[in-house]
C-alpha positions as CSV (number, residue, x, y, z in Angstrom):
1,X,-34.5,22.1,-40.2
2,X,-31.9,19.6,-41.6
3,X,-32.4,17.3,-38.6
4,X,-36.1,17.4,-39.1
5,X,-35.8,16.6,-42.8
6,X,-33.7,13.6,-41.9
7,X,-36.6,12.3,-39.8
8,X,-39.4,13.6,-42.1
9,X,-40.3,10.3,-43.7
10,X,-40.9,8.8,-40.3
11,X,-42.9,11.9,-39.2
12,X,-45.1,11.6,-42.2
13,X,-45.8,7.9,-41.5
14,X,-46.7,8.7,-37.9
15,X,-49.0,11.5,-39.0
16,X,-50.7,9.2,-41.5
17,X,-51.1,6.5,-38.8
18,X,-53.0,9.1,-36.7
19,X,-50.4,10.2,-34.2
20,X,-50.6,13.8,-33.1
21,X,-47.9,16.4,-33.8
22,X,-47.6,16.8,-30.0
23,X,-46.7,13.1,-29.5
24,X,-44.3,13.3,-32.5
25,X,-42.6,16.3,-30.9
26,X,-42.0,14.4,-27.7
27,X,-40.6,11.4,-29.6
28,X,-38.3,13.7,-31.6
29,X,-36.9,15.2,-28.4
30,X,-36.4,11.8,-27.0
31,X,-34.5,10.7,-30.2
32,X,-32.1,13.6,-29.8
33,X,-33.7,16.3,-32.0
34,X,-34.1,19.3,-29.6
35,X,-36.9,21.3,-31.2
36,X,-39.7,23.3,-29.7
37,X,-43.3,22.4,-30.6
38,X,-43.8,25.8,-32.2
39,X,-40.8,25.4,-34.4
40,X,-41.8,21.9,-35.4
41,X,-45.2,23.1,-36.4
42,X,-43.6,26.0,-38.4
43,X,-41.1,23.6,-40.2
44,X,-43.9,21.2,-41.0
45,X,-45.8,23.9,-42.8
46,X,-42.7,25.0,-44.7
47,X,-42.0,21.4,-45.8
48,X,-45.6,20.8,-46.8
49,X,-45.8,24.1,-48.8
50,X,-42.5,23.3,-50.4
51,X,-43.9,20.1,-51.9
52,X,-46.9,21.9,-53.4
53,X,-44.9,25.0,-54.7
54,X,-43.9,23.9,-58.2
55,X,-47.4,22.6,-59.1
56,X,-48.9,25.9,-58.0
57,X,-46.5,28.0,-60.1
58,X,-47.1,25.8,-63.2
59,X,-50.8,26.7,-63.0
60,X,-50.0,30.4,-62.8
61,X,-48.2,30.2,-66.2
62,X,-51.1,29.1,-68.2
63,X,-51.8,31.3,-71.2
64,X,-54.8,33.6,-71.3
65,X,-57.6,32.7,-73.7
66,X,-57.5,34.8,-76.8
67,X,-60.2,37.0,-78.1
68,X,-61.6,36.7,-81.6
69,X,-59.0,39.2,-82.8
70,X,-56.1,37.1,-81.5
71,X,-55.1,39.3,-78.6
72,X,-55.5,38.5,-74.9
73,X,-58.4,40.2,-73.1
74,X,-57.6,43.5,-71.4
75,X,-57.5,43.6,-67.6
76,X,-60.8,45.0,-66.2
77,X,-60.7,45.6,-62.5
78,X,-64.4,46.4,-62.5
79,X,-65.6,43.3,-64.4
80,X,-67.1,41.7,-61.3
81,X,-68.9,44.9,-60.3
82,X,-70.4,45.3,-63.8
83,X,-71.5,41.7,-63.9
84,X,-73.3,42.1,-60.5
85,X,-74.8,45.4,-61.6
86,X,-76.4,43.7,-64.6
87,X,-77.9,41.0,-62.4
88,X,-79.5,43.7,-60.1
89,X,-83.2,44.2,-61.0
90,X,-84.6,46.4,-58.3
91,X,-82.5,49.6,-58.4
92,X,-79.6,50.9,-60.4
93,X,-77.2,53.7,-59.5
94,X,-78.1,56.8,-61.5
95,X,-75.4,58.0,-63.8
96,X,-74.1,61.5,-63.5
97,X,-74.4,64.0,-60.6
98,X,-77.7,64.4,-58.7
99,X,-80.0,67.2,-59.6
100,X,-80.2,70.2,-57.4
101,X,-83.8,69.5,-56.5
102,X,-82.8,66.1,-55.0
103,X,-80.2,67.7,-52.6
104,X,-81.2,68.6,-49.1
């Protein structure tokens, strides 16, 4: 991984220029970096995700919008179901147990 990081700026330039990862793999092996194609692909993904990591975690720390009472809204796992049920016009699930006359 450390050897690949040393060559990473050149790898990025080659990828931007349109070279394939397979060709870059061959050139890295010729340059003295013995790495399999599968491992190169794996390390590339790790390096790319590592760059995007802090930006993603910053968006997760955004505060929740406050309700009129000044408290954050309660978590409702069925909110999506209820919203879809309100949009449904044809048929609604009956509340309560079915009547004995409706059972087979």
